[in-house]
TORKOL-4160 file (C-alpha; in steps of 0.2 Angstrom, whole numbers, padded with zeros to 4 digits, m for minus):
137
<pt num="1" X="0000" Y="0000" Z="0000"/>
<pt num="2" X="0006" Y="0017" Z="m0004"/>
<pt num="3" X="0012" Y="0028" Z="0010"/>
<pt num="4" X="0005" Y="0045" Z="0013"/>
<pt num="5" X="0011" Y="0060" Z="0023"/>
<pt num="6" X="0000" Y="0072" Z="0032"/>
<pt num="7" X="0007" Y="0088" Z="0039"/>
<pt num="8" X="0000" Y="0092" Z="0057"/>
<pt num="9" X="0003" Y="0102" Z="0072"/>
<pt num="10" X="0004" Y="0087" Z="0083"/>
<pt num="11" X="m0008" Y="0074" Z="0088"/>
<pt num="12" X="m0013" Y="0059" Z="0098"/>
<pt num="13" X="0001" Y="0049" Z="0105"/>
<pt num="14" X="m0002" Y="0032" Z="0113"/>
<pt num="15" X="0007" Y="0022" Z="0127"/>
<pt num="16" X="0012" Y="0004" Z="0125"/>
<pt num="17" X="m0001" Y="m0008" Z="0132"/>
<pt num="18" X="0010" Y="m0023" Z="0135"/>
<pt num="19" X="0020" Y="m0025" Z="0150"/>
<pt num="20" X="0037" Y="m0032" Z="0146"/>
<pt num="21" X="0039" Y="m0043" Z="0131"/>
<pt num="22" X="0025" Y="m0048" Z="0119"/>
<pt num="23" X="0027" Y="m0067" Z="0121"/>
<pt num="24" X="0019" Y="m0072" Z="0104"/>
<pt num="25" X="0012" Y="m0063" Z="0089"/>
<pt num="26" X="0000" Y="m0068" Z="0076"/>
<pt num="27" X="m0009" Y="m0061" Z="0061"/>
<pt num="28" X="m0028" Y="m0059" Z="0065"/>
<pt num="29" X="m0040" Y="m0055" Z="0051"/>
<pt num="30" X="m0049" Y="m0039" Z="0056"/>
<pt num="31" X="m0065" Y="m0034" Z="0047"/>
<pt num="32" X="m0066" Y="m0014" Z="0047"/>
<pt num="33" X="m0085" Y="m0014" Z="0047"/>
<pt num="34" X="m0085" Y="m0022" Z="0065"/>
<pt num="35" X="m0075" Y="m0007" Z="0072"/>
<pt num="36" X="m0082" Y="0009" Z="0079"/>
<pt num="37" X="m0074" Y="0026" Z="0083"/>
<pt num="38" X="m0070" Y="0019" Z="0100"/>
<pt num="39" X="m0057" Y="0008" Z="0092"/>
<pt num="40" X="m0051" Y="0019" Z="0077"/>
<pt num="41" X="m0044" Y="0036" Z="0079"/>
<pt num="42" X="m0049" Y="0052" Z="0069"/>
<pt num="43" X="m0034" Y="0049" Z="0057"/>
<pt num="44" X="m0040" Y="0031" Z="0053"/>
<pt num="45" X="m0028" Y="0021" Z="0064"/>
<pt num="46" X="m0033" Y="0006" Z="0075"/>
<pt num="47" X="m0029" Y="0011" Z="0092"/>
<pt num="48" X="m0016" Y="0001" Z="0103"/>
<pt num="49" X="m0025" Y="m0010" Z="0116"/>
<pt num="50" X="m0040" Y="m0015" Z="0106"/>
<pt num="51" X="m0044" Y="m0033" Z="0111"/>
<pt num="52" X="m0050" Y="m0046" Z="0098"/>
<pt num="53" X="m0057" Y="m0063" Z="0098"/>
<pt num="54" X="m0049" Y="m0076" Z="0087"/>
<pt num="55" X="m0061" Y="m0073" Z="0072"/>
<pt num="56" X="m0055" Y="m0054" Z="0072"/>
<pt num="57" X="m0071" Y="m0048" Z="0080"/>
<pt num="58" X="m0073" Y="m0038" Z="0096"/>
<pt num="59" X="m0079" Y="m0045" Z="0113"/>
<pt num="60" X="m0098" Y="m0048" Z="0112"/>
<pt num="61" X="m0101" Y="m0059" Z="0128"/>
<pt num="62" X="m0096" Y="m0075" Z="0120"/>
<pt num="63" X="m0078" Y="m0082" Z="0118"/>
<pt num="64" X="m0062" Y="m0076" Z="0125"/>
<pt num="65" X="m0049" Y="m0063" Z="0120"/>
<pt num="66" X="m0036" Y="m0070" Z="0108"/>
<pt num="67" X="m0026" Y="m0055" Z="0104"/>
<pt num="68" X="m0023" Y="m0037" Z="0108"/>
<pt num="69" X="m0017" Y="m0024" Z="0095"/>
<pt num="70" X="0000" Y="m0019" Z="0102"/>
<pt num="71" X="0003" Y="m0003" Z="0092"/>
<pt num="72" X="m0007" Y="0010" Z="0081"/>
<pt num="73" X="m0010" Y="0002" Z="0064"/>
<pt num="74" X="m0016" Y="0012" Z="0048"/>
<pt num="75" X="m0032" Y="0005" Z="0041"/>
<pt num="76" X="m0031" Y="0015" Z="0025"/>
<pt num="77" X="m0049" Y="0021" Z="0026"/>
<pt num="78" X="m0059" Y="0029" Z="0012"/>
<pt num="79" X="m0067" Y="0042" Z="0025"/>
<pt num="80" X="m0056" Y="0051" Z="0037"/>
<pt num="81" X="m0060" Y="0056" Z="0050"/>
<pt num="82" X="m0071" Y="0040" Z="0051"/>
<pt num="83" X="m0088" Y="0039" Z="0058"/>
<pt num="84" X="m0097" Y="0024" Z="0065"/>
<pt num="85" X="m0107" Y="0024" Z="0049"/>
<pt num="86" X="m0092" Y="0025" Z="0037"/>
<pt num="87" X="m0084" Y="0011" Z="0047"/>
<pt num="88" X="m0099" Y="0000" Z="0046"/>
<pt num="89" X="m0100" Y="0002" Z="0028"/>
<pt num="90" X="m0082" Y="m0001" Z="0025"/>
<pt num="91" X="m0079" Y="m0019" Z="0017"/>
<pt num="92" X="m0060" Y="m0020" Z="0020"/>
<pt num="93" X="m0052" Y="m0034" Z="0030"/>
<pt num="94" X="m0034" Y="m0033" Z="0035"/>
<pt num="95" X="m0022" Y="m0046" Z="0043"/>
<pt num="96" X="m0015" Y="m0037" Z="0057"/>
<pt num="97" X="0000" Y="m0042" Z="0068"/>
<pt num="98" X="m0007" Y="m0044" Z="0086"/>
<pt num="99" X="0000" Y="m0049" Z="0102"/>
<pt num="100" X="m0007" Y="m0066" Z="0107"/>
<pt num="101" X="0002" Y="m0069" Z="0124"/>
<pt num="102" X="0008" Y="m0058" Z="0137"/>
<pt num="103" X="0002" Y="m0045" Z="0150"/>
<pt num="104" X="m0007" Y="m0029" Z="0146"/>
<pt num="105" X="m0011" Y="m0014" Z="0157"/>
<pt num="106" X="m0029" Y="m0010" Z="0159"/>
<pt num="107" X="m0027" Y="0008" Z="0163"/>
<pt num="108" X="m0016" Y="0011" Z="0148"/>
<pt num="109" X="m0029" Y="0002" Z="0137"/>
<pt num="110" X="m0043" Y="0013" Z="0144"/>
<pt num="111" X="m0033" Y="0029" Z="0141"/>
<pt num="112" X="m0028" Y="0024" Z="0123"/>
<pt num="113" X="m0047" Y="0019" Z="0119"/>
<pt num="114" X="m0053" Y="0034" Z="0128"/>
<pt num="115" X="m0066" Y="0024" Z="0137"/>
<pt num="116" X="m0068" Y="0010" Z="0151"/>
<pt num="117" X="m0067" Y="m0008" Z="0145"/>
<pt num="118" X="m0084" Y="m0015" Z="0143"/>
<pt num="119" X="m0091" Y="m0029" Z="0154"/>
<pt num="120" X="m0090" Y="m0041" Z="0139"/>
<pt num="121" X="m0072" Y="m0036" Z="0136"/>
<pt num="122" X="m0068" Y="m0039" Z="0155"/>
<pt num="123" X="m0077" Y="m0056" Z="0155"/>
<pt num="124" X="m0068" Y="m0061" Z="0139"/>
<pt num="125" X="m0051" Y="m0057" Z="0146"/>
<pt num="126" X="m0055" Y="m0068" Z="0162"/>
<pt num="127" X="m0062" Y="m0082" Z="0151"/>
<pt num="128" X="m0050" Y="m0097" Z="0149"/>
<pt num="129" X="m0040" Y="m0101" Z="0138"/>
<pt num="130" X="m0036" Y="m0082" Z="0136"/>
<pt num="131" X="m0017" Y="m0081" Z="0136"/>
<pt num="132" X="m0017" Y="m0062" Z="0138"/>
<pt num="133" X="m0016" Y="m0057" Z="0156"/>
<pt num="134" X="m0025" Y="m0040" Z="0161"/>
<pt num="135" X="m0018" Y="m0030" Z="0176"/>
<pt num="136" X="m0031" Y="m0026" Z="0189"/>
<pt num="137" X="m0029" Y="m0007" Z="0186"/>
């Protein structure tokens, strides 16, 4: 994909969500239409710390967290800044590198996402055989 440069006066920075080493990485196929502006920033980048199930969907009350996005990743959206409607209408899917084993910091994830983790997300982290450990704070 072609690179693009956008001149800005500064912007959002994200803190790393994994504590220590990411013990395993894997590509997870992510469907952009499943995402919202909670997970995607105004520049069209997937925020670090978004938790995914193995099928590349978000926690919905079933299954466990399989992977966490370790860094901001460009989704090459057609509409920037994205809206929930434009994301829902986007038919792209991407294999993105995700951390599948390690410890993540809940506070940093919530800061990066700009919201608290949902009950479905917290349950999915606690469900076996999740190999991602979520800190208590």
